[in-house]
C-alpha positions as CSV (number, residue, x, y, z in Angstrom):
1,M,9.1,-192.9,-81.4
2,T,10.3,-189.3,-80.7
3,R,11.5,-189.1,-77.1
4,P,13.3,-185.9,-76.0
5,G,13.6,-187.4,-72.5
6,L,16.0,-190.0,-71.2
7,F,15.0,-193.6,-70.4
8,I,17.1,-195.4,-67.8
9,S,16.5,-198.9,-66.6
10,F,18.1,-200.8,-63.7
11,E,18.6,-204.5,-63.9
12,G,20.2,-207.2,-61.8
13,I,19.3,-210.2,-59.7
14,D,16.9,-210.0,-56.7
15,G,18.6,-208.3,-53.8
16,S,21.3,-206.5,-55.8
17,G,20.3,-203.1,-54.5
18,K,18.4,-201.7,-57.5
19,S,15.6,-200.0,-55.6
20,T,18.1,-198.2,-53.3
21,Q,20.1,-196.9,-56.3
22,T,17.1,-195.9,-58.4
23,Q,15.9,-193.7,-55.5
24,A,19.4,-192.2,-55.0
25,L,19.7,-191.4,-58.7
26,A,16.2,-189.8,-58.8
27,A,17.1,-187.6,-55.8
28,Y,20.3,-186.5,-57.5
29,L,18.7,-185.7,-60.8
30,R,15.9,-183.7,-59.2
31,E,18.4,-181.6,-57.3
32,K,19.9,-180.9,-60.7
33,G,16.6,-179.6,-61.9
34,H,15.4,-182.5,-64.0
35,E,11.8,-183.8,-64.0
36,V,12.2,-187.4,-62.9
37,V,9.6,-190.2,-63.2
38,L,10.7,-193.1,-60.9
39,T,8.8,-196.2,-61.7
40,R,9.1,-200.0,-61.6
41,E,8.2,-203.3,-63.3
42,P,6.1,-205.2,-63.2
43,G,3.9,-202.3,-62.2
44,G,4.2,-198.6,-62.6
45,S,0.6,-197.9,-63.7
46,P,-2.6,-198.9,-61.9
47,G,-3.4,-201.8,-64.3
48,A,0.2,-203.0,-64.3
49,E,0.3,-202.9,-60.5
50,E,-2.7,-205.3,-60.4
51,I,-0.8,-207.7,-62.6
52,R,2.3,-207.3,-60.4
53,A,0.4,-208.9,-57.5
54,L,-0.5,-211.8,-59.8
55,V,3.0,-212.6,-60.9
56,L,5.1,-211.9,-57.8
57,Q,2.9,-213.5,-55.1
58,G,1.9,-217.1,-54.6
59,E,3.7,-220.4,-55.2
60,P,6.6,-220.6,-57.6
61,D,4.8,-222.8,-60.0
62,R,1.6,-220.7,-59.9
63,W,1.8,-219.9,-63.7
64,S,3.1,-221.7,-66.7
65,A,6.1,-219.9,-68.4
66,E,3.9,-219.0,-71.3
67,T,1.2,-217.5,-69.2
68,E,3.7,-215.6,-67.1
69,L,5.2,-214.1,-70.3
70,L,1.8,-212.8,-71.5
71,L,1.1,-211.3,-68.1
72,F,4.4,-209.4,-67.9
73,T,4.0,-208.2,-71.5
74,A,0.5,-206.9,-70.8
75,A,1.7,-205.1,-67.7
76,R,4.6,-203.5,-69.7
77,R,2.3,-202.3,-72.5
78,D,0.0,-200.6,-70.1
79,H,3.0,-199.0,-68.2
80,L,4.4,-197.7,-71.5
81,E,1.1,-196.2,-72.7
82,R,0.2,-194.5,-69.4
83,V,3.5,-193.6,-67.8
84,I,6.7,-194.0,-69.8
85,W,5.9,-192.7,-73.2
86,P,4.1,-189.5,-71.9
87,A,7.0,-188.8,-69.6
88,L,9.6,-189.2,-72.3
89,E,7.6,-187.1,-74.8
90,R,7.6,-184.1,-72.3
91,G,11.4,-184.4,-71.8
92,A,11.5,-186.2,-68.4
93,V,14.1,-188.6,-67.2
94,V,12.4,-192.0,-66.6
95,I,14.1,-194.3,-64.2
96,C,12.6,-197.8,-64.2
97,D,13.4,-200.6,-61.7
98,R,13.5,-203.5,-64.3
99,F,12.3,-203.5,-67.9
100,A,12.4,-205.9,-70.8
101,D,15.8,-207.4,-70.0
102,S,14.3,-208.9,-66.9
103,T,11.7,-210.6,-69.0
104,R,14.3,-211.9,-71.4
105,M,16.0,-213.5,-68.4
106,Y,13.2,-214.7,-66.1
107,Q,10.5,-215.5,-68.6
108,G,12.9,-216.6,-71.3
109,R,14.6,-219.1,-69.1
110,S,12.5,-222.0,-70.0
111,G,13.4,-222.1,-73.7
112,L,11.0,-219.2,-74.5
113,R,13.6,-216.6,-75.4
114,D,12.6,-216.5,-79.1
115,K,8.9,-215.9,-78.0
116,V,10.0,-213.2,-75.5
117,D,11.9,-211.4,-78.3
118,A,9.1,-211.7,-80.8
119,L,6.4,-210.5,-78.4
120,H,8.6,-207.6,-77.4
121,D,9.1,-206.6,-81.0
122,L,5.4,-206.8,-81.6
123,M,3.9,-205.2,-78.5
124,I,6.7,-203.1,-76.9
125,G,9.3,-202.1,-79.5
126,V,11.4,-199.8,-77.3
127,E,14.6,-200.2,-75.3
128,P,16.0,-197.9,-72.6
129,D,18.7,-195.4,-73.6
130,L,20.9,-196.6,-70.8
131,T,20.7,-199.8,-68.7
132,I,22.5,-199.9,-65.4
133,L,23.3,-203.5,-64.4
134,I,24.2,-203.9,-60.8
135,D,26.2,-207.1,-60.6
136,M,26.9,-209.0,-57.4
137,D,27.4,-212.5,-55.9
138,A,24.2,-214.5,-56.3
139,A,24.2,-216.1,-52.8
140,E,24.7,-212.7,-51.1
141,A,22.0,-211.1,-53.2
142,L,19.5,-213.9,-52.4
143,S,20.3,-213.6,-48.7
144,R,19.5,-209.8,-48.9
145,A,16.3,-210.5,-50.8
146,K,15.0,-213.1,-48.4
147,A,15.8,-210.8,-45.4
148,R,13.3,-208.3,-46.7
149,A,10.5,-210.8,-45.8
150,T,7.9,-209.4,-48.1
151,D,4.9,-211.2,-49.8
152,E,6.6,-210.7,-53.2
153,E,9.1,-213.5,-53.1
154,R,7.9,-215.9,-55.7
155,F,11.1,-215.7,-57.8
156,E,13.3,-215.7,-54.7
157,D,11.6,-219.0,-53.7
158,F,13.1,-220.7,-56.8
159,G,16.4,-220.6,-54.9
160,L,20.1,-220.0,-55.5
161,G,20.2,-221.9,-58.8
162,L,17.9,-219.4,-60.5
163,Q,19.8,-216.5,-59.1
164,E,23.1,-217.8,-60.5
165,Q,21.5,-218.5,-63.9
166,M,20.0,-215.0,-64.0
167,R,23.3,-213.3,-63.0
168,A,25.1,-215.1,-65.8
169,G,22.3,-214.2,-68.3
170,F,22.4,-210.5,-67.4
171,L,26.1,-210.4,-67.9
172,E,25.7,-212.0,-71.3
173,L,23.1,-209.4,-72.3
174,A,25.5,-206.6,-71.3
175,K,28.2,-208.1,-73.3
176,A,25.9,-208.3,-76.4
177,A,24.8,-204.6,-76.1
178,P,27.7,-202.6,-74.6
179,E,26.5,-199.4,-76.1
180,R,23.4,-199.6,-73.8
181,F,24.6,-201.3,-70.7
182,C,26.8,-200.0,-67.9
183,V,27.8,-202.8,-65.5
184,I,28.3,-201.7,-61.9
185,D,30.0,-203.7,-59.1
186,G,27.3,-204.1,-56.5
187,A,29.5,-205.6,-53.8
188,R,30.6,-202.2,-52.5
189,V,29.0,-199.7,-50.2
190,P,25.9,-197.9,-51.6
191,A,27.5,-194.4,-51.8
192,V,30.4,-195.7,-54.0
193,I,28.0,-197.6,-56.2
194,C,25.8,-194.4,-56.5
195,A,28.8,-192.3,-57.5
196,D,29.6,-194.6,-60.4
197,I,26.0,-194.6,-61.6
198,I,25.9,-190.8,-61.5
199,L,29.0,-190.7,-63.7
200,A,27.4,-193.0,-66.3
201,V,24.1,-191.0,-66.3
202,D,25.8,-187.6,-66.4
203,A,27.8,-188.8,-69.4
204,R,24.5,-189.7,-71.2
205,L,22.8,-186.4,-70.3
206,S,25.7,-184.4,-71.5
């Protein structure tokens, strides 16, 4: 795919501060004159947002791991077709709160990683240009996530064990693809975290 724009994803465990930092980065880049599309997964397009409600609400065991994987992939495909690809083709910076690495971790956790990768290659076939991984202590992140008290806490309800497993998994992904990942210490104040993210993004833009 030809994409004159820049595709940035943010990853990390629930409560690590991704949404705060995506918004801060979008504001910075807009001030610099860039067209910015700030989006999220699951969701980002009308159809994908409908699927988001299905996968993030309800009891933890609402879906089998296989069904969950298919739902996330369907949402991502619609998001790509309707939002991400058109924005990249016109030269915009796309900032996405979660992308395929989250599916590799959360939906691949039950021995389905090979199926996750195969389905990604078949139906998605694209990776971000830069992935910002905000890393922090799992217990602190879970406490933050639960304090939000939203109706989208299905994965938080799996508890600390899942958070710890996901944190370790994200760090392994970053180690395997250092050319794409930038790992940021999320235990600091938001302004300091934002400054480090801006340095990484400016380096890619230049």
